[in-house]
C-alpha positions, 0 to 999 in steps of 0.5 A: 500500500502506498501512503504517498499523499497529503492528509489533513488532521480530522481528530486526535486523542491524548495529544497533550499527554503525548507532547508532554512525554516528548518534552514539549514545553507547556506553552508550546503545547497550548499554542499548537494542540488545537491547530490543524495539521497538514501532513505530506507523505512521500513513500518510495518502497520502505523509505518515507519522508513525512512533512507535518505543517502546523501553522507556519512551522514544518517538521520533516522526518525521514525513516525506513521501515524496519531500521532504527532512526532518529526523528525530531520532535516538535520541541527540536529534540531527536529521539529513537522511538515514539513509543512511550509505555502506556501513552498512546497518541491517536491521530486521525487524518483524511487523505485529501490529495494524491501525489502529483507524480512519482517525482513528488518532493516535499 
């Protein structure tokens, strides 16, 4: 399944707790928790580029399925994983656009 495309945030659960565990400062959580996010995904086999735009800020991470990677958090920290014990962050997005072409870049 190819996940390439543009997605708009529809709803989310536990976003404040999840960002707190990531180390995002409380003032930043308050600013961004209710902002709509647009996520653009470019997939090439098992390689992914994910760009998340929140307001004027864009956070871009690259990863390959099955390989350890470091991703940048909204607070600017680099982490190896986004699994935190019992904390589950659920985000529901709706695909709103297919990629323009196979050469679609972020």
